[in-house]
C-alpha positions in Angstrom: 90.5 114.6 120.9 93.2 112.0 121.3 91.9 111.0 124.7 94.2 108.7 126.8 93.0 105.3 127.5 91.9 104.1 131.0 94.5 102.7 133.5 94.7 98.9 133.6 92.1 97.5 136.1 91.1 94.2 137.6 89.5 92.1 135.0 86.3 90.5 136.1 86.2 86.7 136.2 85.0 85.0 133.0 81.5 83.7 133.6 78.5 83.2 131.4 77.3 86.6 132.6 80.4 88.5 131.8 81.6 86.7 128.5 80.5 89.0 125.7 78.4 87.4 122.9 80.0 89.7 120.3 82.7 92.4 120.1 83.3 95.2 117.6 86.9 96.3 117.3 88.3 99.4 115.6 92.1 99.9 115.5 93.3 103.4 115.0 96.6 104.8 114.8 96.4 106.2 118.3 93.8 104.1 120.1 92.0 100.8 119.6 88.2 100.9 120.5 86.0 98.1 121.5 82.3 97.6 122.1 81.1 94.4 123.6 77.5 93.1 123.7 76.5 91.2 126.9 72.8 90.5 126.7 71.2 93.8 126.0 74.1 95.9 127.5 76.9 97.4 125.3 80.1 98.0 127.1 82.8 100.3 125.6 86.5 100.2 126.1 89.6 102.1 124.7 93.2 100.9 125.0 96.3 102.4 123.3 97.3 101.2 120.0 100.6 99.3 119.6 101.8 100.3 116.1 105.0 98.0 116.3 102.6 95.0 116.9 99.0 96.0 116.3 97.5 92.7 117.4 98.8 93.3 121.0 96.2 96.1 121.7 93.4 94.1 120.1 94.3 91.0 122.3 94.6 93.1 125.4 91.3 94.6 125.0 89.6 91.2 124.1 91.1 89.9 127.3 90.0 92.7 129.5 86.4 92.3 128.1 86.5 88.5 128.9 86.1 87.4 125.2 86.4 83.7 124.5 86.7 81.6 121.3 82.8 81.4 121.3 82.6 85.3 121.1 82.1 86.7 117.7 84.6 89.4 116.8 84.2 91.9 114.0 87.3 93.9 113.5 87.9 97.2 111.5 91.7 98.0 111.1 94.1 100.5 109.8 96.9 98.0 109.6 96.7 97.8 105.7 96.4 101.6 105.4 99.3 102.3 107.6 101.4 99.8 105.9 100.7 101.4 102.5 101.1 105.0 103.8 104.3 104.3 105.7 105.7 102.3 102.8 106.3 99.3 105.1 105.1 96.5 102.9 106.7 93.6 101.2 109.4 93.3 98.5 107.2 92.8 95.3 108.0 91.4 91.9 105.6 92.2 89.1 104.9 89.9 86.1 103.3 91.9 83.1 102.7 91.3 79.5 105.9 92.0 77.6 106.1 95.6 76.5 103.9 96.7 79.3 106.3 96.4 82.2 106.5 100.1 82.8 102.8 100.7 82.7 102.8 100.9 86.5 105.0 104.0 86.2 103.5 105.5 83.2 100.0 105.5 84.7 97.5 107.9 83.2 100.2 110.5 82.6 98.3 112.9 84.9 100.2 115.7 86.7 99.6 115.5 90.5 100.0 119.3 90.6 99.3 121.1 87.4 100.8 124.4 88.6 104.1 122.8 89.9 107.2 123.5 87.8 108.7 120.3 89.4 105.9 117.9 89.9 106.6 114.7 91.8 104.6 111.6 91.6 104.4 108.9 94.1 107.1 106.2 93.6 105.8 103.0 92.3 105.7 100.1 94.8 107.8 97.9 92.4 111.0 99.4 91.0 111.9 98.9 87.3 114.4 96.0 88.1 111.6 93.9 89.6 109.2 94.4 86.7 109.4 91.4 84.4 107.8 91.1 80.9 106.1 87.7 80.0 105.9 86.7 76.4 102.1 86.3 75.9 99.3 88.5 74.6 95.5 88.4 74.8 93.0 90.5 72.9 90.1 92.5 74.4 87.7 89.5 74.0 90.0 87.1 75.5 91.3 85.7 72.2 94.9 84.3 72.2 97.2 86.5 70.0 100.5 85.2 71.5 100.1 81.9 73.4 101.8 81.5 76.8 104.2 78.6 76.3 105.7 76.3 78.9 109.1 77.8 78.0 107.8 81.3 78.7 106.5 80.1 82.1 109.9 78.5 82.9 111.7 81.7 81.8 109.4 83.9 84.0 109.8 81.8 87.0 113.6 81.9 86.7 113.5 85.7 86.4 111.2 86.0 89.4 113.5 83.9 91.6 116.5 86.1 90.8 114.7 89.1 92.3 114.2 87.4 95.6 110.7 88.6 96.2 108.5 88.2 99.3 105.4 88.1 97.1 104.5 88.4 93.4 101.9 90.4 91.5 100.6 89.2 88.0 98.8 91.7 85.8 98.6 90.7 82.3 96.8 92.6 79.6 93.0 91.7 79.1 93.2 89.1 81.9 89.7 90.2 82.8 88.3 88.7 79.6 90.4 85.4 79.8 92.2 84.5 83.1 93.9 81.4 81.6 97.5 82.8 81.3 97.4 84.4 84.7 96.2 81.1 86.3 99.1 79.2 84.6 101.7 81.5 85.8 100.1 81.7 89.3 100.0 77.8 89.6 103.8 77.7 88.7 104.7 80.4 91.2 102.6 78.9 94.0 104.2 75.5 93.3 107.6 77.2 94.0 106.2 78.4 97.4 105.7 82.0 96.5 102.8 84.2 97.6 100.9 85.5 94.5 98.3 88.1 93.9 96.7 87.7 90.3 94.6 90.6 88.8 91.9 88.2 87.4 91.3 86.9 90.9 91.3 90.2 92.7 89.6 92.6 90.2 88.7 91.1 86.8 87.8 94.6 85.3 88.8 96.8 82.4 91.4 99.7 82.9 94.6 97.9 82.7 96.6 100.6 84.7 94.2 100.7 87.7 93.7 96.8 87.7 97.6 96.4 87.7 98.2 99.0 90.4 95.5 97.4 92.6 97.1 94.0 92.3 100.5 95.4 93.0 99.1 97.1 96.2 97.5 93.9 97.3 100.7 92.0 96.9 102.6 94.7 98.8 100.2 94.4 101.7 99.7 90.6 101.9 102.8 89.6 104.2 102.3 92.1 106.9 98.4 92.0 107.0 98.1 88.2 106.7 100.6 87.7 109.7 98.4 90.2 111.7 95.2 88.4 110.9 96.6 85.1 111.4 97.7 86.1 114.9 94.2 87.4 115.7 92.6 84.2 114.3 94.8 82.0 116.6 93.6 84.0 119.5 90.0 84.8 118.7 89.1 81.5 117.1 86.8 80.8 114.1 84.3 83.6 114.7 86.5 86.4 113.7 85.4 88.5 110.7 87.4 91.4 109.2 85.5 94.7 108.1 86.2 95.7 104.5 86.1 99.0 102.7 82.6 98.6 101.4 81.4 98.3 105.1 80.8 94.6 105.2 82.8 91.8 106.6 84.7 88.8 105.4 86.3 85.7 106.8 89.9 85.9 107.9 91.2 83.7 105.1 89.7 86.0 102.4 90.8 89.2 104.2 94.3 87.9 104.5 94.5 86.9 100.9 93.1 90.3 99.7 94.1 93.0 102.1 93.7 95.8 99.6 89.9 95.5 100.4 90.7 96.8 103.9 92.3 100.1 103.1 89.2 102.0 104.3 88.1 99.5 106.9 87.7 101.7 109.9 86.1 104.7 108.2 83.6 102.5 106.4 82.4 101.0 109.9 82.1 104.5 111.2 80.1 105.7 108.2 77.7 102.9 108.4 77.1 103.6 112.1 76.7 107.3 111.5 74.0 106.5 108.8 72.1 104.4 111.2 72.2 107.2 113.9 70.9 109.8 111.5 68.1 107.4 110.2 67.1 106.6 113.9 66.8 110.4 114.5 64.6 110.9 111.3 67.3 112.3 109.0 68.0 110.7 105.5 70.5 113.4 104.5 73.6 113.6 106.7 77.1 114.7 106.8 79.4 112.5 108.8 82.3 113.9 110.8 84.7 111.4 112.5 87.6 113.1 114.2 90.2 110.9 115.9 93.5 111.2 117.1 95.3 111.3 113.8 92.8 112.2 111.0 89.4 113.3 110.1 87.0 111.1 107.9 84.0 112.8 106.3 81.2 111.7 103.9 77.7 112.7 102.6 75.0 110.2 103.0 71.5 110.4 101.3 69.6 107.1 101.7 72.0 104.4 100.9 75.6 104.5 101.8 77.8 106.3 99.1 80.0 103.8 97.2 82.7 104.1 94.7 84.6 101.5 92.5 87.8 103.4 92.1 89.8 106.0 94.0 93.3 106.7 95.2 94.7 105.9 98.6 98.0 107.4 99.5 98.5 108.3 95.8 97.8 104.6 94.6 94.8 103.7 92.4 92.4 101.2 93.9 89.9 99.5 91.6 87.7 97.8 94.3 84.2 98.6 95.8 84.5 100.9 98.7 82.5 103.5 100.7 83.0 107.0 99.6 85.0 108.5 102.6 87.2 111.5 102.4 90.2 111.7 104.9 92.3 114.7 105.9 95.2 114.8 108.4 93.4 116.9 111.0 92.9 115.1 114.4 93.3 115.8 118.0 96.9 114.7 117.9 97.7 116.7 114.8 100.9 118.7 115.4 100.7 122.6 115.3 104.0 124.2 113.8 105.0 127.5 112.3 107.0 127.4 109.1 110.0 129.6 108.0 107.6 132.1 106.5 105.7 132.4 109.8 102.6 130.5 108.7 100.8 128.2 111.0 100.1 124.6 110.0 98.2 121.9 111.7 98.9 118.3 110.7 99.2 116.0 108.8 102.0 114.9 111.3 100.5 113.5 114.5 101.9 113.1 118.0 100.2 109.7 118.1 100.0 107.5 121.3 103.6 108.1 122.3 104.4 110.8 123.3 101.0 112.2 122.6 99.8 115.7 123.0 101.7 118.0 125.5 98.8 117.8 127.9 99.5 114.1 128.6 102.6 115.2 130.5 105.1 113.2 128.2 106.9 116.1 126.7 104.7 116.0 123.6 104.6 118.7 120.9 101.7 121.3 120.7 98.6 119.7 119.2 94.9 120.5 118.6 94.1 118.7 121.9 96.4 121.2 123.7 94.6 124.1 122.1 91.2 122.6 123.2 92.6 122.3 126.8 93.8 125.8 126.9 90.6 127.2 125.6 88.5 125.2 128.0 86.6 123.1 125.6 88.1 120.1 127.4 86.9 120.5 131.0 88.2 119.0 134.3 91.6 118.0 135.6 91.8 114.5 134.1 91.0 112.4 131.1 89.6 109.0 130.7 87.3 108.9 133.8 89.9 110.4 136.1 92.7 107.8 135.5 95.1 110.1 133.6 95.8 113.5 135.1 95.5 116.3 132.7 98.6 118.5 132.5 97.2 121.9 131.8 100.4 123.6 132.6 102.2 121.5 129.9 99.5 122.4 127.4 99.7 126.1 128.2 103.5 126.1 127.9 103.2 124.4 124.5 100.8 127.1 123.3 103.0 129.7 124.8 105.9 128.5 122.8 103.9 128.4 119.7 102.6 132.0 120.4 106.2 133.2 120.5 106.7 131.9 117.0 103.5 133.5 115.8 103.9 136.8 117.6 100.6 136.1 119.3 99.4 137.7 122.4 99.7 134.7 124.8 98.8 131.0 124.7 95.0 131.5 124.4 95.4 133.5 121.0 97.8 130.9 119.7 95.3 128.2 120.6 92.5 130.0 118.9 94.7 130.2 115.8 95.3 126.5 116.0 91.5 125.7 116.1 90.9 128.1 113.2 93.3 126.2 111.1 92.2 122.8 112.1 88.5 123.6 111.7 89.2 125.2 108.3 90.6 121.9 107.2 87.6 119.9 108.5 85.3 122.4 106.9 87.0 122.1 103.5 86.8 118.3 103.8 83.0 118.5 104.5 82.6 120.9 101.5 84.5 118.5 99.2 81.9 115.7 100.0 78.9 118.0 99.8 79.1 121.2 97.9 81.8 120.3 95.4 79.5 117.3 94.5 76.3 119.2 94.1 74.9 118.5 97.7 73.5 121.2 99.8 74.8 120.8 103.4 72.2 123.3 104.9 69.4 120.7 104.9 71.7 117.9 106.2 72.3 116.8 109.8 75.9 116.8 110.8 76.7 113.5 112.7 79.8 114.0 114.9 81.7 111.2 116.5 85.2 110.0 117.3 87.0 111.3 120.3 87.0 114.9 119.1 84.0 115.1 116.6 81.9 116.9 119.2 84.5 119.4 120.0 84.5 120.8 116.5 80.9 119.9 115.3 79.0 123.1 116.1 81.4 125.7 114.9 82.0 123.7 111.6 78.2 123.2 111.2 77.6 126.9 111.6 80.3 127.7 108.9 78.5 125.2 106.5 75.0 126.4 107.3 73.9 123.2 108.9 71.2 123.7 111.6 71.3 120.3 113.1 74.2 118.4 114.9 73.8 114.8 116.1 76.1 113.6 118.8 75.5 109.7 119.3 75.8 108.0 122.5 79.4 106.6 122.9 80.5 108.8 120.0 84.1 108.1 121.0 83.8 104.4 120.0 81.0 104.6 117.3 83.2 103.0 114.6 83.6 99.9 116.8 79.9 99.9 117.3 79.6 100.1 113.5 82.0 97.2 113.1 79.9 95.1 115.5 76.8 96.0 113.4 78.5 95.3 110.0 76.8 92.8 107.6 78.7 89.8 106.5 79.2 90.6 102.7 80.8 89.0 99.8 81.0 90.6 96.2 82.2 89.4 92.8 82.4 91.4 89.7 83.5 91.0 86.0 83.8 93.2 83.0 81.8 92.1 80.0 81.5 94.9 77.5 77.9 93.9 76.4 75.1 96.0 74.8 72.3 96.7 77.2 70.0 94.7 75.0 72.0 91.5 75.2 69.9 90.2 78.2 70.7 86.6 77.9 74.4 87.1 78.0 74.1 89.5 80.9 71.9 86.8 82.8 74.4 84.0 82.2 77.2 86.1 83.7 75.1 87.3 86.7 74.2 83.6 87.5 77.9 82.7 87.5 78.7 85.6 89.8 75.9 84.8 92.1 77.1 81.2 92.4 80.6 82.5 93.1 79.4 84.9 95.7 77.4 82.1 97.6 80.4 79.8 97.8 82.3 82.5 99.6 79.9 82.3 102.6 80.1 79.5 105.1 78.0 76.6 103.8 75.5 76.9 106.6 74.8 80.6 105.7 74.6 80.4 101.9 70.8 80.1 101.8 70.4 83.2 104.2 72.5 85.5 101.9 70.6 88.1 100.1 71.9 88.7 96.6 71.9 92.2 94.9 72.7 92.4 91.1 74.3 95.6 89.7 75.5 96.8 86.4 78.1 99.6 85.5 76.5 101.2 82.5 77.6 104.0 80.2 77.0 105.5 76.8 79.4 103.7 74.3 82.5 105.7 74.0 82.2 107.3 77.5 85.0 106.7 80.0 82.9 106.6 83.2 79.8 104.5 84.3 76.7 104.7 86.4 75.9 101.8 88.7 72.3 100.6 88.4 70.4 97.5 89.5 70.1 95.0 86.8 66.6 94.0 85.4 64.1 95.0 82.7 64.5 98.3 80.8 68.1 98.8 81.8 68.8 101.2 78.9 65.7 103.4 79.6 66.6 103.5 83.3 70.1 104.5 82.4 68.8 107.3 80.2 66.7 108.7 83.0 69.5 108.4 85.7 72.0 110.1 83.3 69.6 113.0 82.8 69.0 113.3 86.6 72.7 113.3 87.4 74.1 115.4 84.4 71.1 117.3 83.0 70.9 115.6 79.7 70.5 112.2 78.0 70.8 110.8 74.5 68.2 108.0 73.9 69.4 107.5 70.4 72.9 106.6 71.5 74.0 103.0 72.2 74.1 101.9 75.9 76.9 99.6 77.0 77.2 97.4 80.2 80.9 97.5 81.2 80.9 95.5 84.5 78.5 93.2 86.2 78.5 92.7 90.0 76.8 90.4 92.4 76.7 91.5 96.1 75.7 89.0 98.7 74.9 90.0 102.4 73.8 88.6 105.7 72.6 91.3 108.3 74.9 91.9 111.3 74.0 93.0 114.9 71.0 95.2 115.4 73.1 97.6 117.5 70.8 100.7 117.1 67.4 99.1 117.8 65.3 100.1 120.7 67.7 102.5 122.2 70.2 99.8 123.2 73.5 101.6 123.5 77.0 101.3 125.1 76.9 102.1 128.8 80.4 101.6 130.3 84.1 101.6 129.6 84.7 98.1 130.6 87.4 98.7 133.0 86.0 96.9 136.1 84.7 98.0 139.4 87.5 100.3 140.3 87.3 102.1 136.9 83.6 102.6 137.4 84.1 104.2 140.8 86.9 106.5 139.5 84.8 107.6 136.6 81.7 108.4 138.8 83.8 110.3 141.2 85.5 112.3 138.5 82.0 112.9 136.8 80.8 114.5 140.1 84.0 116.6 140.3 83.7 117.9 136.8 79.9 118.7 136.8 79.2 122.4 137.4 80.6 125.4 135.6 83.8 126.0 133.7 85.4 128.8 131.6 85.5 128.5 127.8 87.1 131.0 125.4 84.8 131.6 122.4 85.3 134.1 119.6 87.9 136.1 121.7 86.0 136.2 125.0 85.9 134.0 128.1 82.5 132.7 128.8 80.9 130.6 131.8 79.8 127.3 130.4 77.7 124.6 132.2 79.4 121.2 132.5 77.0 118.2 131.9 77.8 114.5 132.4 76.1 112.5 129.4 75.4 109.5 131.8 73.5 111.7 134.4 71.2 113.2 131.6 67.6 111.8 131.8 65.4 111.0 128.9 63.9 114.5 129.1 67.1 116.3 129.6 68.0 119.4 127.6 71.2 121.3 127.1 71.7 124.9 126.2 74.9 126.6 125.1 77.5 127.6 126.2 78.0 124.1 127.7 80.4 121.2 127.6 78.9 117.6 127.7 81.2 114.9 128.9 81.2 111.2 128.4 83.9 108.4 128.4 86.0 108.8 125.3 84.3 111.9 123.8 83.4 115.5 124.6 80.8 117.9 123.1 81.2 121.6 122.9 77.9 123.5 122.7 78.5 127.0 121.7 76.2 130.0 122.5 73.1 129.9 120.0 72.8 126.1 120.2 70.6 123.9 122.3 69.6 120.3 122.3 67.6 117.3 123.7 68.1 113.6 123.8 66.7 111.7 120.9 66.6 108.0 119.6 69.2 105.7 121.2 70.5 108.5 123.5 71.6 110.7 120.6 71.9 114.3 121.5 70.1 116.4 118.8 71.4 120.0 118.7 70.0 122.8 116.7 71.2 126.3 116.0 68.7 128.9 117.1 67.7 131.4 114.5 69.3 134.9 115.0 67.1 137.9 115.0 
């Protein structure tokens, strides 16, 4: 649900008692969420995002929470993602090895749609006229085949200046094996005052196309993201950290220099928090469902968080470590429309914060949230603790208009159609991260969070065969809570192409990477960092690797893991280490320990009174349409439920920022940390 933010309220005076020690922030396309720790209390807050100047919403929320420079701020953001998807990045010039200037456009020669007669690929971020060839050439072992001369550097510099770039990307052939040529070009460009992204600094790994595309994407994002982070750092002080796509955090300077590492920042924080919720409730296997105002993020977790080293974001390859989250454009604000052929579509376009769904009373379009209002899954006459009136008439009118285009029998039938489409999209996304990858969702718990996760969780779980749904406390701001609990993390990698038996060479490289990782932490924290060593391993000749911890018997462990994953192994075949990696981490906040959980919305005394009054008004019974029939459903307030409380469907459970729909056949109780554990009763 794309729930509206609380109205502005009187900010409490900043005292030692009210100043938070730490704040987690998650900036979305519609709302910016905060969780602040004051002693053992966690206070939640939502404010509307400001896409034209994203830092304004962050600074407003921090101010209302009473944050000061001594407050540690951990921030997950969609600024990099939105910049890429909206194509609002910088004017980039690319320097590539002469003869390889068009590699960015050639790519892997894969068809985006194999059945299309007129396939269209995403346009490269750098057009041909700003792709410049440099006379130089290295071999795959870093040997100089064509030296980079001072004359070649001067020529490249002149050519770059003629293109008038805002930033420059450098991606030379085999720079992962020998960065000398890239470093020489980068020094010359930086002396001229230009911003530079070099592939050997960002991702010194094989696969020239992916490495080049990642470097270009990073350069494209640098100006806008760095301005954003610098504005936050000026206001927040030295204790700001930025959540990265692998779920850890980095210092502002590093995050501003390498914004491509933030493209899955918010979803990564949410996934880490959802895994912690599942573990606290005794589940190692979990599907995560994060439904916000604009999109839905899904993942499958079994033990450790799922990671990948390469994927596409918005059609652009990314060769960096990240958590494996799948996103679809189906959120509370997703717009419902009927095409010329009479088919109903939901998303990916969103009504956003302005004008928002029709039920906000701002002349917005019909959305998933309006369908939920019409069908009664969103109970009461207001949102956000009574501070925003809910315009049910506007939601009904929007669904009525949609019904006319669909030849449906009234707004309720149209609303049911919208939810069927939206939940089919959500179910397909969950199947993609589970069934399509060999995981059985039937023995996994579904962790539902985000503003609208709980409104779709039980119906989707039933379709998937899941028998358990977990609805965390403060589900609407769980990603901000995950940002607060994120570990400080630094990672370094390098492609080496060594035989698994070359232990001495592997150890030398790992020691260099470990030293590099430690230098990226503040000097006072370097000794506390825990270092994990990993290797990307394959059979020689394969094109994909398996990530394994380094150490003794690496080849034997690879054979066993290959057999486990793919059903076969070939012990007689040579095993090759492609890339080595060192991961350093320092644990973050213990936000899920001992049941400590967010307890308020941070809007001051007036907001607390309004919310309590609204909760009393909303408690009781409401009408909800389910499978074509209207049912009487109990309305429960999450904050009023005791430790031994139970809920039985049909019911609607309310809390600030999120709502849970419990259909008939489902019942639950409160578990660890206030999580509602719902189970589907077996049918006779």
